[in-house]
C-alpha positions as CSV (number, residue, x, y, z in Angstrom):
1,M,64.4,112.3,102.2
2,Q,66.0,108.9,103.0
3,T,65.9,106.1,100.5
4,N,65.5,102.5,101.6
5,T,68.8,100.8,101.1
6,S,68.1,97.7,103.0
7,Q,69.4,94.6,101.4
8,P,67.6,91.2,101.5
9,S,68.6,89.1,104.5
10,Q,70.8,86.0,104.1
11,E,67.7,83.9,104.8
12,E,65.9,85.5,101.9
13,L,68.8,85.3,99.5
14,Y,69.6,81.7,100.3
15,P,66.3,80.1,99.3
16,R,66.3,82.2,96.1
17,R,69.8,81.1,95.3
18,L,68.9,77.5,96.1
19,H,66.0,77.7,93.8
20,D,68.2,79.0,91.0
21,L,70.7,76.2,91.5
22,E,67.9,73.7,91.6
23,Q,66.6,74.9,88.2
24,R,70.2,74.8,86.8
25,F,70.7,71.3,88.1
26,G,67.5,70.1,86.5
27,T,68.5,71.4,83.1
28,L,72.0,70.0,83.2
29,F,70.9,66.6,84.7
30,K,68.6,66.0,81.6
31,E,71.7,66.3,79.4
32,L,73.5,63.4,81.1
33,T,73.4,59.9,79.7
34,D,72.4,57.1,82.0
35,S,75.5,55.9,84.0
36,P,76.7,55.2,87.5
37,Q,78.0,58.8,87.7
38,K,74.5,60.1,86.9
39,E,73.0,57.9,89.5
40,A,75.6,59.1,92.1
41,L,74.7,62.7,91.3
42,S,71.1,61.9,91.7
43,V,71.7,60.4,95.1
44,L,73.9,63.4,96.1
45,H,71.1,65.8,95.0
46,G,68.6,63.9,97.1
47,M,70.9,64.1,100.1
48,M,71.3,67.9,99.7
49,L,67.5,68.3,99.5
50,E,67.0,66.3,102.7
51,I,69.6,68.4,104.5
52,W,67.8,71.6,103.4
53,R,64.5,70.2,104.6
54,Q,66.0,69.4,108.0
55,L,67.4,72.9,108.2
56,R,64.1,74.4,107.4
57,R,62.4,72.4,110.1
58,S,64.9,73.4,112.8
59,S,64.7,77.2,111.8
60,S,61.1,77.5,111.0
61,P,58.9,79.8,113.2
62,L,56.4,76.9,113.1
63,S,58.7,74.9,115.4
64,E,58.1,77.5,118.1
65,R,54.5,76.4,118.1
66,G,55.3,72.7,118.0
67,L,54.6,72.5,114.2
68,T,56.9,71.5,111.3
69,I,56.6,71.6,107.6
70,D,56.0,67.8,107.8
71,D,53.1,68.4,110.1
72,I,51.5,70.6,107.5
73,A,52.3,68.2,104.7
74,D,50.5,65.4,106.7
75,L,47.3,67.4,107.2
76,Y,45.7,65.5,104.4
77,R,45.7,62.4,106.6
78,H,43.0,63.9,108.8
79,A,41.1,65.7,106.0
80,P,37.6,64.7,105.0
81,K,37.5,61.7,102.6
82,M,36.7,61.8,98.9
83,E,34.9,58.7,97.8
84,G,32.5,59.8,95.1
85,E,31.9,57.6,92.0
86,R,33.0,58.6,88.6
87,R,30.5,60.8,86.7
88,N,32.2,61.5,83.4
89,T,33.6,59.7,80.4
90,P,36.9,61.2,79.1
91,L,37.7,62.3,75.6
92,A,38.5,59.3,73.3
93,S,41.9,58.2,72.2
94,G,42.8,59.7,68.8
95,T,41.2,63.1,69.6
96,L,43.2,66.3,69.3
97,A,43.7,67.6,72.8
98,P,41.9,70.9,73.3
99,D,44.3,73.8,73.6
100,F,44.4,75.9,76.7
101,A,46.3,78.7,78.5
102,L,46.4,78.6,82.3
103,P,48.6,80.2,85.0
104,D,51.1,78.2,87.0
105,A,52.0,78.8,90.6
106,S,54.2,81.8,89.7
107,G,51.5,83.4,87.5
108,H,53.3,82.5,84.3
109,I,50.8,81.5,81.5
110,V,51.4,78.0,80.2
111,R,49.9,77.1,76.8
112,L,49.4,73.5,75.8
113,A,50.7,74.2,72.3
114,E,54.1,75.0,73.8
115,Y,54.4,71.3,74.8
116,R,54.3,70.0,71.3
117,G,57.3,67.8,70.3
118,R,57.3,65.6,73.4
119,P,54.8,63.3,75.2
120,T,52.8,65.1,77.8
121,V,50.8,63.8,80.7
122,L,47.9,65.9,81.9
123,V,46.9,65.1,85.5
124,F,43.4,66.5,86.4
125,Y,42.9,66.1,90.1
126,P,40.2,67.4,92.5
127,L,41.9,69.7,95.0
128,D,45.2,70.6,96.6
129,W,45.6,69.5,100.2
130,S,43.1,66.6,99.8
131,P,44.0,63.0,100.7
132,G,44.1,61.2,97.3
133,C,45.7,64.2,95.5
134,S,48.5,64.5,98.0
135,Q,49.3,60.8,97.6
136,Q,49.0,60.8,93.8
137,L,51.2,63.9,93.1
138,D,53.7,62.8,95.7
139,L,54.0,59.5,93.8
140,Y,54.6,61.4,90.5
141,Q,57.2,63.6,92.1
142,R,59.1,60.5,93.5
143,E,58.9,58.9,90.0
144,L,59.8,62.1,88.1
145,D,63.0,60.4,86.8
146,E,60.9,57.7,85.2
147,F,58.8,60.3,83.3
148,E,62.0,62.1,82.2
149,R,63.5,58.9,81.1
150,R,60.6,58.5,78.7
151,D,61.1,62.1,77.6
152,A,57.6,62.9,79.0
153,R,56.5,66.1,80.7
154,I,53.9,66.1,83.4
155,V,51.4,68.8,84.3
156,G,48.9,69.0,87.1
157,I,45.6,70.8,86.7
158,S,43.0,71.6,89.3
159,V,40.5,74.4,90.1
160,D,42.7,75.7,92.9
161,S,44.2,79.2,92.8
162,V,47.8,80.0,91.9
163,Y,48.4,80.8,95.6
164,S,47.1,77.4,96.8
165,H,49.3,75.7,94.2
166,G,52.4,77.6,95.2
167,A,52.0,76.8,98.9
168,W,51.0,73.2,98.3
169,A,53.9,72.6,95.9
170,A,56.4,74.1,98.4
171,V,55.2,72.0,101.3
172,R,55.1,68.8,99.2
173,G,58.3,69.4,97.2
174,I,56.4,69.2,93.9
175,R,58.6,70.5,91.0
176,F,56.5,69.9,88.0
177,P,53.9,72.6,86.9
178,L,50.6,72.9,88.7
179,L,48.1,74.9,86.6
180,A,45.1,76.9,88.0
181,D,41.8,76.1,86.2
182,F,40.4,78.8,88.5
183,N,38.7,81.5,86.4
184,P,36.5,80.7,84.7
185,K,36.3,77.9,87.2
186,G,36.8,74.4,85.7
187,Q,36.7,75.7,82.1
188,V,39.6,73.4,80.9
189,A,38.2,70.4,82.9
190,R,34.9,70.9,81.0
191,Q,36.8,70.9,77.7
192,Y,38.3,67.6,78.6
193,Q,34.9,66.2,79.9
194,V,36.1,65.6,83.5
195,Y,34.4,68.4,85.5
196,R,32.0,67.4,88.3
197,D,29.4,70.2,88.3
198,D,27.8,69.2,91.6
199,D,31.2,69.2,93.4
200,G,32.8,72.2,91.8
201,F,36.0,70.3,90.9
202,S,37.3,67.8,88.4
203,E,37.5,64.0,88.3
204,R,40.8,62.3,89.0
205,A,41.7,61.9,85.4
206,L,44.8,61.3,83.2
207,Y,45.5,62.1,79.6
208,V,48.6,61.1,77.7
209,L,49.3,63.2,74.6
210,D,51.8,62.3,71.9
211,E,54.3,64.8,70.5
212,R,51.6,66.1,68.1
213,G,49.1,66.8,70.9
214,I,46.9,63.8,70.0
215,I,45.3,61.9,73.0
216,R,46.7,58.4,73.1
217,Y,45.5,57.3,76.5
218,S,42.8,58.6,78.9
219,H,41.6,57.4,82.3
220,V,39.1,58.5,84.9
221,S,39.3,56.9,88.3
222,P,36.2,54.9,89.1
223,F,36.2,56.6,92.6
224,L,37.7,59.9,93.5
225,H,40.0,58.3,96.1
226,H,41.4,55.8,93.6
227,V,45.0,56.7,92.6
228,P,45.5,55.5,89.0
229,D,48.0,52.7,88.4
230,I,51.3,54.3,87.6
231,Y,52.6,51.2,85.8
232,E,49.6,51.5,83.4
233,L,50.5,55.1,82.9
234,F,54.2,54.2,82.1
235,A,53.0,51.5,79.7
236,A,50.9,54.1,77.9
237,L,54.0,56.3,77.6
238,D,56.1,53.3,76.4
239,G,53.5,52.6,73.8
240,L,54.1,56.0,72.2
241,R,57.6,54.9,71.2
242,S,56.3,52.0,69.1
243,K,53.7,54.3,67.5
244,A,56.3,57.0,66.7
245,P,57.6,55.4,63.4
246,E,54.0,54.9,62.3
247,A,53.1,58.5,63.0
248,A,56.2,59.6,61.1
249,G,55.1,57.6,58.1
250,V,51.7,59.3,58.2
251,A,53.4,62.7,58.4
252,K,55.3,62.0,55.2
């Protein structure tokens, strides 16, 4: 009886190694103080990612059929529009955010309670691959440094499966967690009063939680295709800093 001694190919090992290095870079980068050197490292990191994207395009089997990863990423431009009006009112500021446990794209269970100690942004969005969602989460990925500068973590939540999240995140280059509110469908969105029963997905909604898990800001877009103002979101996060001494006094 022969055993299978085949080793992973170089193509399989390299993306795995690249992912490991990316995770390590993200951890170390957060420890650096703001400086020209940190900015230079950030630029170099962006250059390396762009080189990797170019290599993927040139070597992908899709290119043999005239398709690239960018072509797939741009499919949302031709997808059916989402233009429904808001149907729900979010939970009020000052409310303790309902706890939940949902799987991320790798199947790892993420619990909201684990995010205590730092500001957290919960991003409820209708569906992967849809027009507004692609634009909104692309924006947050591009501005990830601004969230990290405010010591805030960002988490996306939709009714899509872990498999859809994994593929969508890979195509769009999204590095923050996407959680699957898939089964029971929309249960967490219902807890946060943003589930659209007739449509089978959530509103486009934001919640900003302070380090104790208290809702300090909530927003539901007036129309599904409206991407929330990111500067208003940053202002809400900045406001947590001024409230921190007050909260500390209450804790005492």
